[in-house]
Legacy VTK file of the C-alpha trace (Angstrom):
# vtk DataFile Version 3.0
C-alpha trace
ASCII
DATASET POLYDATA
POINTS 185 float
-107.110 -5.300 131.295
-108.706 -2.879 134.637
-112.150 -2.861 132.126
-112.157 -6.695 132.269
-111.883 -7.362 135.807
-114.842 -3.630 136.478
-117.019 -5.693 134.330
-117.019 -8.896 135.938
-116.916 -7.650 138.738
-120.410 -6.330 138.226
-121.875 -9.647 138.273
-120.130 -11.201 141.051
-116.568 -10.525 143.820
-113.905 -11.936 143.651
-111.252 -11.843 145.617
-107.813 -9.877 144.611
-105.603 -13.394 144.118
-108.617 -14.138 141.701
-108.118 -11.238 139.853
-104.328 -11.581 139.996
-104.877 -15.040 138.177
-107.222 -14.069 135.844
-104.749 -10.925 135.221
-102.440 -13.276 134.726
-103.610 -15.141 131.984
-104.969 -12.363 129.624
-103.526 -10.990 127.077
-104.100 -8.081 125.048
-104.349 -8.405 121.364
-105.199 -5.739 118.517
-107.306 -6.274 115.668
-107.031 -4.384 112.668
-109.937 -3.204 110.228
-110.825 -6.212 108.325
-108.557 -8.598 110.279
-110.731 -11.968 111.568
-111.181 -12.953 115.141
-112.888 -16.162 113.964
-113.436 -17.325 111.025
-116.512 -20.145 109.720
-115.192 -23.743 109.653
-112.327 -23.330 112.128
-112.920 -23.578 115.892
-112.242 -20.781 118.297
-109.709 -21.775 120.279
-109.927 -18.190 122.441
-112.627 -15.812 124.476
-111.923 -12.643 123.577
-113.053 -9.259 125.689
-113.628 -6.752 123.740
-111.575 -3.228 125.124
-111.911 -0.648 122.371
-113.634 -1.338 118.838
-116.701 -2.668 117.294
-116.418 -6.231 115.841
-119.660 -7.908 113.245
-120.615 -11.183 113.223
-120.835 -12.271 109.359
-121.818 -14.860 106.661
-121.958 -15.365 103.554
-125.430 -17.349 101.937
-126.590 -19.472 99.406
-125.830 -16.191 96.422
-122.469 -16.068 98.052
-123.665 -12.320 99.717
-121.744 -11.099 102.596
-124.743 -10.847 105.441
-124.118 -8.842 108.433
-125.669 -10.721 111.489
-125.085 -8.210 114.941
-122.594 -5.465 115.740
-120.496 -5.932 118.961
-119.099 -3.080 120.920
-117.018 -3.045 123.903
-117.474 -4.475 126.889
-118.795 -7.989 125.647
-117.875 -11.509 125.534
-116.703 -13.822 122.693
-116.431 -17.049 122.867
-117.483 -21.072 122.149
-116.094 -23.348 124.760
-117.616 -26.214 122.734
-115.090 -27.222 120.666
-117.369 -27.366 117.059
-115.938 -24.992 114.074
-117.774 -21.785 113.642
-121.029 -21.272 110.964
-119.766 -17.454 111.302
-117.182 -15.261 110.571
-116.310 -12.864 114.164
-114.299 -9.972 111.853
-112.932 -6.446 113.178
-115.169 -3.915 111.524
-112.520 -1.089 113.349
-109.695 -1.207 114.020
-110.260 -3.026 117.668
-108.337 -3.808 121.164
-109.359 -7.273 122.413
-107.876 -8.842 125.905
-107.775 -12.895 124.698
-107.527 -16.125 126.936
-106.817 -19.121 125.619
-109.668 -21.812 126.115
-107.134 -23.770 128.317
-106.324 -20.493 130.654
-110.605 -20.023 130.274
-110.956 -23.673 131.796
-108.030 -23.441 134.141
-109.928 -20.561 135.342
-113.193 -21.887 135.465
-111.624 -24.554 137.540
-109.852 -22.032 140.514
-112.435 -19.623 140.618
-116.145 -20.912 142.478
-118.052 -18.532 141.127
-116.551 -17.916 138.162
-119.707 -20.464 135.586
-121.853 -18.483 137.860
-120.907 -15.197 136.898
-120.037 -16.514 133.782
-123.959 -17.254 133.205
-125.021 -13.720 134.800
-123.125 -12.195 131.721
-124.383 -14.794 129.086
-127.786 -13.953 129.842
-127.530 -10.604 129.342
-125.869 -11.036 125.740
-128.236 -13.415 124.872
-130.869 -10.475 126.423
-129.331 -7.811 123.861
-128.850 -10.216 121.111
-132.346 -11.212 120.308
-133.265 -6.826 121.253
-130.566 -6.322 118.761
-131.516 -9.639 116.082
-131.140 -7.790 112.286
-134.710 -6.618 111.734
-137.417 -8.328 110.174
-137.218 -7.916 106.519
-140.909 -7.815 106.167
-140.597 -3.659 107.137
-139.379 -0.964 104.740
-135.995 -0.105 104.179
-135.805 2.988 105.915
-137.414 2.048 109.258
-135.119 -0.781 109.844
-132.393 1.992 109.067
-134.642 3.898 111.937
-134.711 0.978 113.841
-130.605 0.396 113.544
-130.101 4.132 114.794
-131.841 3.504 118.180
-130.145 0.370 118.515
-126.466 1.272 118.282
-126.547 4.805 118.396
-122.929 4.893 118.408
-121.590 2.949 115.275
-123.634 5.215 112.282
-120.323 7.365 112.603
-117.623 4.038 113.606
-118.745 1.482 110.926
-118.383 1.697 107.568
-121.463 1.939 105.394
-121.453 -1.812 103.561
-121.968 -2.990 106.680
-124.968 -1.142 107.999
-126.321 -1.772 104.892
-125.225 -5.299 104.592
-127.291 -5.576 108.217
-130.266 -3.944 107.006
-129.728 -5.745 103.954
-129.953 -2.847 101.042
-127.280 -2.400 99.065
-125.219 0.422 99.925
-126.724 2.885 97.094
-130.212 2.502 98.784
-128.575 3.736 102.644
-127.123 6.557 100.936
-130.776 7.525 99.039
-131.743 6.862 102.878
-129.533 8.680 104.984
-130.001 11.641 102.520
-134.076 11.784 103.015
-133.504 11.505 106.410
-131.442 14.565 106.863
LINES 1 186
185 0 1 2 3 4 5 6 7 8 9 10 11 12 13 14 15 16 17 18 19 20 21 22 23 24 25 26 27 28 29 30 31 32 33 34 35 36 37 38 39 40 41 42 43 44 45 46 47 48 49 50 51 52 53 54 55 56 57 58 59 60 61 62 63 64 65 66 67 68 69 70 71 72 73 74 75 76 77 78 79 80 81 82 83 84 85 86 87 88 89 90 91 92 93 94 95 96 97 98 99 100 101 102 103 104 105 106 107 108 109 110 111 112 113 114 115 116 117 118 119 120 121 122 123 124 125 126 127 128 129 130 131 132 133 134 135 136 137 138 139 140 141 142 143 144 145 146 147 148 149 150 151 152 153 154 155 156 157 158 159 160 161 162 163 164 165 166 167 168 169 170 171 172 173 174 175 176 177 178 179 180 181 182 183 184
C-alpha cells in the first residue's frame, strides 16, 4: 500500500484523511504467473497498481498466434473506466502482487478527492509517454537490433520473464531468440 501512496504523491498532494480513504478502498491481490488480470472480450471491473511483478498485454492475431504488445512493471496503474470490453489480455508474466480497487470505489475516490482527476491525468500522461517509447519495435529492423533495443527499454526483464514472451514481443521464434542471445554473449 505504501508503494501506491508514495507513487500517487509524486503527482499531487493528499492529506491524511484522503490517504485513509484510499487505503480503505484498496485490497491486495496476488496473481500467479500466467493468471489473467483482464481478458479480451470482458469489461475490466477494477483498477490495479502493480506492487511486485511483471504483466504483459497480449492478443492473438488472425493466424491465432500470440503477440505480446508491451510489458508493464512495478509502479504502474492498469485501468479502463470506459466500461467497454477489452480487446487484449493482461496476463501475469511473473508472479505478481497488485493493489486493486473496484471501479465503483475508484469513482468514489475521484468524487471525494478534488485533486484526484488531476493526479490521474498526470499519471496517464506519463504512462502514455513511456508506452510510446516502449512499443514493440518495427518489424523492418533485423531481429538482433530489435532484441538489443528490447534490452535497452526493459533492462530488468530479460532474466525475469519467459523467453517465449520476449520472442513474441520481438516477432520472432524462441529458437531465433536463443541464437541471437548466444551470438551476443
